[in-house]
VEXNUKOL-604286 format. One record per residue (C-alpha): x, y, z; residue in one letter. Coordinates in steps of 0.001 Angstrom, whole numbers, plus 500000, padded with zeros to 6 digits. Layout:
<atoms>
ATOM xx yy zz res
ATOM X Y Z A;
...
</atoms>
This chain:
<atoms>
ATOM xx yy zz res
ATOM 287161 851350 595139 X;
ATOM 286589 849532 591854 X;
ATOM 285762 851454 588730 X;
ATOM 284478 850298 585341 X;
ATOM 287724 851558 583849 X;
ATOM 289818 849385 586160 X;
ATOM 287639 846343 585505 X;
ATOM 287914 846929 581758 X;
ATOM 291688 847344 581948 X;
ATOM 292036 844203 584010 X;
ATOM 289963 842250 581523 X;
ATOM 292042 843661 578667 X;
ATOM 295309 842676 580359 X;
ATOM 293953 839224 581103 X;
ATOM 292936 838730 577482 X;
ATOM 296342 839952 576289 X;
ATOM 298157 837542 578605 X;
ATOM 295894 834708 577478 X;
ATOM 296519 835408 573800 X;
ATOM 300274 835648 574327 X;
ATOM 300253 832289 576080 X;
ATOM 297969 830769 573452 X;
ATOM 300294 831788 570621 X;
ATOM 303484 831066 572508 X;
ATOM 302574 827503 573471 X;
ATOM 302318 826175 569899 X;
ATOM 305624 827840 568994 X;
ATOM 307320 826376 572041 X;
ATOM 305669 823050 571302 X;
ATOM 307000 823070 567742 X;
ATOM 310509 823790 568983 X;
ATOM 310201 821016 571535 X;
ATOM 309129 818598 568807 X;
ATOM 312241 819217 566718 X;
ATOM 314643 816366 567417 X;
ATOM 318166 817034 568533 X;
ATOM 321148 815786 566539 X;
ATOM 321585 812991 569082 X;
ATOM 317938 811968 568718 X;
ATOM 318205 812065 564930 X;
ATOM 321285 809870 564927 X;
ATOM 319484 807117 566827 X;
ATOM 316955 806519 564058 X;
ATOM 318547 808092 560984 X;
ATOM 318589 806123 557745 X;
ATOM 319988 806916 554330 X;
ATOM 316444 807525 553102 X;
ATOM 315419 809794 555994 X;
ATOM 318538 811943 555578 X;
ATOM 317847 812532 551879 X;
ATOM 314122 813040 552419 X;
ATOM 314816 815688 555064 X;
ATOM 317120 817590 552725 X;
ATOM 314737 817218 549816 X;
ATOM 311868 818622 551854 X;
ATOM 313553 822020 551903 X;
ATOM 314349 821926 548202 X;
ATOM 310792 820960 547314 X;
ATOM 309377 823830 549334 X;
ATOM 311750 826359 547802 X;
ATOM 311116 825322 544189 X;
ATOM 307362 824811 544422 X;
ATOM 306718 827944 546485 X;
ATOM 308757 830005 544018 X;
ATOM 306697 828599 541146 X;
ATOM 303486 829434 543008 X;
ATOM 304652 832977 543791 X;
ATOM 305490 833968 540224 X;
ATOM 302423 835476 538478 X;
ATOM 301366 833588 535375 X;
ATOM 301916 836646 533178 X;
ATOM 305601 836515 534156 X;
ATOM 306117 832828 533428 X;
ATOM 307517 833860 530064 X;
ATOM 310063 836176 531681 X;
ATOM 313606 835589 530448 X;
ATOM 316581 837585 531813 X;
ATOM 318994 838905 529162 X;
ATOM 316541 838284 526349 X;
ATOM 318335 837583 523065 X;
ATOM 321865 838056 524390 X;
ATOM 322951 834406 524170 X;
ATOM 320943 833107 521223 X;
ATOM 324073 832411 519168 X;
ATOM 325643 830181 521813 X;
ATOM 325975 826444 521144 X;
ATOM 326173 824701 524521 X;
ATOM 326693 820947 524749 X;
ATOM 323730 820695 527100 X;
ATOM 320661 822863 527541 X;
ATOM 319266 825745 525488 X;
ATOM 321382 828511 523980 X;
ATOM 319396 831286 525655 X;
ATOM 318723 831690 529346 X;
ATOM 315554 829760 530196 X;
ATOM 312270 831523 530826 X;
ATOM 310764 831030 534270 X;
ATOM 308336 828498 532798 X;
ATOM 311227 826624 531200 X;
ATOM 313041 826557 534539 X;
ATOM 310027 824990 536235 X;
ATOM 309518 822499 533428 X;
ATOM 313178 821514 533354 X;
ATOM 313219 820844 537106 X;
ATOM 310053 818729 536898 X;
ATOM 311311 816719 533933 X;
ATOM 314705 816185 535564 X;
ATOM 313113 815024 538829 X;
ATOM 311077 812431 536955 X;
ATOM 314154 811394 534987 X;
ATOM 316224 810964 538137 X;
ATOM 313396 809017 539796 X;
ATOM 313154 806743 536770 X;
ATOM 316871 805997 536872 X;
ATOM 316743 805301 540607 X;
ATOM 313861 802905 539962 X;
ATOM 315596 801173 537059 X;
ATOM 313113 802547 534506 X;
ATOM 313647 804400 531247 X;
ATOM 313748 808188 531905 X;
ATOM 311993 810786 529729 X;
ATOM 314147 812150 526920 X;
ATOM 315300 815694 526299 X;
ATOM 314820 817217 529743 X;
ATOM 317531 819756 528916 X;
ATOM 315315 821073 526100 X;
ATOM 311948 820853 527878 X;
ATOM 311175 817150 527719 X;
ATOM 308118 815364 526340 X;
ATOM 305456 816566 528779 X;
ATOM 303040 819094 527200 X;
ATOM 302636 821158 530400 X;
ATOM 302593 824846 529467 X;
ATOM 300306 826953 531683 X;
ATOM 301172 827904 535251 X;
ATOM 298629 825442 536630 X;
ATOM 299923 822620 534431 X;
ATOM 303512 823315 535431 X;
ATOM 302635 823466 539135 X;
ATOM 300980 820048 538857 X;
ATOM 303982 818744 536897 X;
ATOM 306355 819982 539622 X;
ATOM 304230 818574 542442 X;
ATOM 304062 815149 540814 X;
ATOM 307793 815133 540096 X;
ATOM 308595 815666 543772 X;
ATOM 306173 812894 544708 X;
ATOM 308138 810582 542409 X;
ATOM 311484 811636 543892 X;
ATOM 310278 811134 547457 X;
ATOM 309098 807638 546575 X;
ATOM 312464 806793 545003 X;
ATOM 314382 808222 547968 X;
ATOM 312297 806137 550376 X;
ATOM 313645 802996 548700 X;
ATOM 317312 803879 549357 X;
ATOM 318822 801675 552050 X;
ATOM 322222 801038 553597 X;
ATOM 322327 797829 551573 X;
ATOM 321520 799269 548113 X;
ATOM 322989 802788 548347 X;
ATOM 326079 801821 546333 X;
ATOM 324191 799915 543628 X;
ATOM 325206 800985 540105 X;
ATOM 322855 803346 538269 X;
ATOM 323040 803747 534504 X;
ATOM 321329 806413 532450 X;
ATOM 321774 809648 530499 X;
ATOM 321086 811847 533518 X;
ATOM 324086 811994 535885 X;
ATOM 325091 808456 534968 X;
ATOM 327004 806273 535331 X;
ATOM 326576 806632 539063 X;
ATOM 325559 804892 542258 X;
ATOM 322206 805198 543955 X;
ATOM 323781 807372 546651 X;
ATOM 325654 809495 544145 X;
ATOM 322570 810101 542025 X;
ATOM 320544 811082 545090 X;
ATOM 323089 813792 545905 X;
ATOM 322788 815064 542316 X;
ATOM 319000 815336 542727 X;
ATOM 319319 817580 545784 X;
ATOM 322058 819650 544146 X;
ATOM 320120 820041 540881 X;
ATOM 317017 821371 542609 X;
ATOM 319092 823777 544695 X;
ATOM 320911 824966 541570 X;
ATOM 317725 825831 539713 X;
ATOM 316021 827307 542761 X;
ATOM 318968 829692 542967 X;
ATOM 318169 830811 539433 X;
ATOM 314399 830986 539962 X;
ATOM 314762 833174 543042 X;
ATOM 316723 835720 540988 X;
ATOM 313883 835802 538450 X;
ATOM 311440 836552 541286 X;
ATOM 313529 839311 542817 X;
ATOM 314179 840950 539444 X;
ATOM 310406 841317 539255 X;
ATOM 310032 842712 542771 X;
ATOM 308855 839467 544392 X;
ATOM 310363 838151 547611 X;
ATOM 310660 834342 547399 X;
ATOM 308326 832687 549926 X;
ATOM 311259 830786 551450 X;
ATOM 312850 834149 552356 X;
ATOM 309767 835659 553976 X;
ATOM 309318 835977 557771 X;
ATOM 306115 833923 557563 X;
ATOM 306540 831218 554971 X;
ATOM 303236 830330 553284 X;
ATOM 302618 826606 552781 X;
ATOM 302603 825172 549277 X;
ATOM 299285 823960 547910 X;
ATOM 298264 820340 547538 X;
ATOM 295872 820967 544673 X;
ATOM 295770 823461 541803 X;
</atoms>
C-alpha cells in the first residue's frame, strides 16, 4: 500500500541521487581532463612548462592582492624596526602590502621587457615609475604584468632558450635562466604576502578548500 509519505520520500531520495550525480560528473570530468605525465611529455614545450608553473604563481599573487582589504594595503609588519638599515637592494623597511604588490608588478614587467629585448622600467626595487597607488590600480597593474610575462614566456623555444639576456634585473642571464627567476621571484613575494594576510586574520584564497577565481576586470 502506497502512502503520500513513501512517495515523498522516494522523490526526495531520487532528487538527492540526481544531485549527487550532477555534481559528481563535472568533478570526475575535470579529473579525467587532467593529462597524465606521459600525455604531457608528448606535447610539452619549454614555453608550456613555464606557462603551467606561472599559472599557479599568478593565481596565488593576484588572489592574495584581491583578498586583502584596501584599508590594510598600508599594513607593514615590524613598523619602524628596520628604518636604519642600508641594504644594497630594496627599501630599508619591510614593504607594506601595497609595496609588495607594486614591486611584483614592476618586476614582472621588467623581466618581460628583458626577455623581449626592450628597456625595462627603472627602480622596481623602490616602487618603479608606475603611479599605481589604490587597490584597484594595483590590481590592474598586477593583472597587466602577468599578461606581459605570459606573452614573453610563449615566445621561449627550444632554439632560443639559451640566448643571452642582458639587463639590470637578474642579468646577465639566458632566456631560460631568466624565466626561472621570474617564477622564483613571484613565489618569493607570494610567501611574504600570505604572511601579511594571515597576520590580519585572512586565509589566502590559494589555501582555501574552495578557491575563488581571480577577476578579469576591476
